N, C-alpha and C positions, 0 to 999 in steps of 0.2 A: 633357325638357331638351334644348336645342340649344346646342352650343358653336360659336361663330362667331369666327374669327380675322380681325381688322381691322387694316389698316395705315394709320396717319395720317402721311402724308408732308408735311403742310403746314408743319411746324416749330412750330406752335402748337397750342392746344387746339381740338378740333372737336366739335360736337354730332352724335351718332349716334342715329338713330331707326329703329325698325322700325314701320311703319304699315300698317294695313288700312283702305282707304278714307281717310277724313279723321281716323281715330282712331289716336293713337300707342299702340302696345302695349308699347313698351320705349324708354326714353331713357337715354342715358349721355353724359357729357362725356369724350372720349378724350384722353389725354396724347399727345404726339408719339411716334412709333414704333409698334411692333406690340403689340397687346393682344388678349386673348380676352374676348368677351362671352358670358356664360351666359344664354341666353334662357329665360324660364319656359315652361311647357307652352303651346304654341300650337295652336289649332284647325286642322283641315285647310283650307287656303286659300293664296292667293298674297299675299305681303307685299312692300311696297316698302321698300327700304333707302335711307335719306336721310342725307346728310352735309351739315351746315349748311343744311338745308332743301331741298337739291337731290337729286332721285332719282339714285342711283348703282348700283342693281341690284335684283334681286328674290330672294325666298326662297320656295320652294314647299314646303309641308308636306302630306304625304299623297298625293303623286303616285305613280302606278304606274310602276315602272321598265320600261324597254324602249324599242324603237324607235318 
């Protein structure tokens, strides 16, 4: 389980997605303000964080820590 804190500063509702390739792994409509999304178990990979269909970041699961 991954807890991800998301800030929606648009003043309206926003569609939040976690995608791997072209496949959405998690989708939620966010209310304005800060909220927490609990993501289900994700496989080791790099995921794209999308807000209203636009890439806004990445989430890497299973990476080795260090320089």
